[in-house]
N, C-alpha and C positions, 0 to 999 in steps of 0.2 A: 744619317737625313740630310737632309739639305738648307738654301731659304734660299727661297726666291722671288720677286715684288715684281710686279709691272703696274705703272701708272698712267693714266690719260688725263688729261689735261686740254684745255682750249686751241692749247701752243702745241700740244700733239702726245709723244708715248715716249715711258721710259719704261728699258725692262735688262733686270740685274739678275744674277743665279751668283753662288757661289756653284766650286765643282770638288766635295767631298764623301764619296758616301762607304758609310763602313757598315761590316757588320760584326759586330764585337770590339775590341780593345787592340788585336793585334792584327786588324780586318780592314785598314786604312787603303782607300784606292780613292784617284782623283780622275774625273769621269764627266766631262763637261755634260748643263743642262739646258742651252740654249741651243733651239734654231733656227737658223733665219731660213724667211724665203723669200724671196727677191727676182720681176719681175718688173725692174726699171719700167714707171711713165704707167704699168698696167694695175699693180698691187704689193705689197710689203708687210710681211706675214713675221710672227716669231712666237714659236711657242717656247715654253718650260715646262722642264718634267720636277716631280721629285714624290717618291715614293718605292718601289720595288724597285733597280737596275734592272731588271730581263724587261719586265715587265713592262717599262719606259721606252727600254733602247725597241723593244719589238711594234711600240704602237709606232714611235718613230719612223721603222721600218712598214711597213706596211700603209702607212699614211700616207707613202709615193703614190702610188697603186691606187687609191680605196676607192670609194663611188658611192651616190645614194644616190637615188630615180629623182627627174627633176619634176617633184608637180601637174607641172603643168603636162608638158611636150613627152615624157617617159626619158627623157634622155641621159643618159651617163655627170651627172655633178663627183670634179672634183677638184681636189685650193687649186688649182692651177688655171681653169676655166666656171670655177664655180661666178658669181652676177656680184656675190655680197658677200661679206664675215659670219654673214650669220649661215646662209649654205656652206662654207670653209669651215664650219663648227663641228658642222651640223657630217660632213665628214669625218669632223676628225672624233668626234660620240661614235659613229659607226664602226672608226680606226679600233678603239679604245671595245667594244660589244666584242667585234670579231676576234681581239685581244683574247675575253675571258673567254667566249666559245671555246678556243681550244684549247684557253690552258686550264680554265678558271675551276675545272671538278679536277684537277687534279696536282694544285696549291692547296684545295680543299682536303684532299685525303694525308697532303704532309702536313693537313695543318700550318697550314699557311692563308692569308685573309689573300684577293686579290685586290692589291691595295696601290690605287698610283692617282698623282692628281696635278693640273697641266690646265696651266696660265694660258693663253690662244688671243693674241692681236695682233690689228697694225686696218691695213687699210684697202682698200682695192674700190677703180677709178671709178666714178660716179656716184660715191657715197662714203658720208665726211667715217674720220676711223671709228670700229668697234672694238673693244675690251669685254674681252669670257676666259670665266672659271669652269671645268671640266670634271665633273666626278668621274668614281669608278664606270658609275656606270653609263659613262656615256653621254649622260642628259647636260645641263651646265647654265648660267646664268650669265648674267648681262649687268659688265659696270656701268653706275648712273653716275651725273651729279652729284645723287648726294654719297654715294661710295666709287669713290674715279680711281678706286684700289682694290689690286688685289692682287694674297701673301700665298703661298704652298708651305708647306717643310716650316722649320722653328718657325710659324710666325711673330709668337706671344713678345718675346725678346723686343724685336725693332715695329711692332704698333704701336706705339704711344707717339712718336717722333714720328709718323704718318698719321695717322689723328690729327696733330696739331697743326700739325704747317700745310698737309696738300687739300686746293682748294681748285675747281676748274679754270682758276683765273692765276695760278702760279704760274710763273717763269718757268722755263722746257732747263735754265739751267739749274738754279734754287732746286726744279722736282731733283735733278738728276742729282744735287750734294744732298738732300734730301734722301732717300734710297741709299746713298753710302754710308750714309751715316745711320742708319736700316742692321745696316746690314755686320757696320761698324762695333755698336750692342750688340746682334747676335755673336757677330764673331769673342766677342770678348764674353759674353756667358754659358757660350752651350762650342763644348772640343768637336758635337756634327757636325759643325763646318769649315767651311776649309777654305782660305786661296789656291787657287788661284781665283779670282771672279771676271765675269763675264759679264758686260754694261755698255748695254746699246739704246741710243736716242735719237729719236724720229723726228724730224720736223712736222706736221699736218701741211696735209698735199705735193707732200713732196714725193711717192712716190716710188722710194729709193732712202738709202742716208748710207755714209760712212762716216758717221759718227759712231766707231765700235776698236773697244780699245780690252783688252785681257791684264788684267788687274794683279798684279805675286808683291812679295817681300814689297821688292825693289822701288814699286812706282812713289814717287815723288808726294806729286796729290793726296796718294791716301794715307802717305806716312804723314802730311803736315796734319789732316782733316783728325788722324785716327787722335792725335796730340792734342792738336788745339781740342776738339771738342772735353777732351777728356778735362784740358787746366779749365776750361772753360766753364762745365758744368763745377768742376768743384769749386768753383769762383762766387757762382750763382748760387751753388749751396754756401756756401761761411758769408754770404751777404741776407740771411737767412737767420732772425730771431734764432738763437734757441730758445723755449718755454717753457715760462718761469714759473715754479712753481709754491713758495716760503712770501710771498707779499714784494716780489723783484716788477722795478716798476717795467711797468709798460703801455701799452695804448693795445695789443693786442693779447687778453690773457689767455688763456688756455683753458681756467681752473674756470667755468661759467658753467652752471644748475642749467643744462638743456628744457625745453619746453614737452618736449614727447615721452623723456625714454630720464628714469634714475640711474647711478649707476648702479657700476652692478655687486652683489647681493657680496656682500664676503660670507663662507662659509666657520662658521667656529669650534664645528662638532660633532661629533658622528648620529649625533640625532637629528639633526638640523634640515630642510629640503628648501630646496631650491623653488619646489610650487606647493 
């Protein structure tokens, strides 16, 4: 499996991916899941992938040459000449459908789903940054101020911290830190996600980035973040009062009558029914 996340805030964008793939406990490998497309001063785009590795690798290859027709002129539009990130996302969706048309039937005959999900974001000169999630059917949705991040793969473990921290006004370095905490939470709870990590931080309107790093077990910032986050979580947990059951002194009692719902009814014999 894998975990990838991308964040779009006013200050810029953050992209983070792990590199573990597995087809069973004895077939664990490392494959990078991020691609960067950059033409300095013109466009900066990043693609993250999760799902079936053969599908995502095929999409990556086809995307370099895939084209859709311009609605107005009929000219071919590629990721390298698209005038908007929306059109570039259309090209990526077309590449996904292209692979589905080529391999989908064979996969289904082998009782395998056409399983791929992609995050695609960046900026093209003349328009603001944009961020999309592309599905296996080639359709996509766009991030909004209300939903400023996307996740693919094993998303559930790292989502709570993103929900609590990320807003459009979050600082760029703070967003990068939050993404790494989100990833660390996933690494801690799911063995199908693993190091090394790829991290890209993009500053709005720069149309290029040199904030690109591969993070492995020896990275000092990651080691500091992992130990600090674990210690501080434990400190916060320990600072919260335990529930009181037997009349102990407290200003926050747990055993109070609900205004809407009674406590669960006990079943004490085989003749009793809940309803």
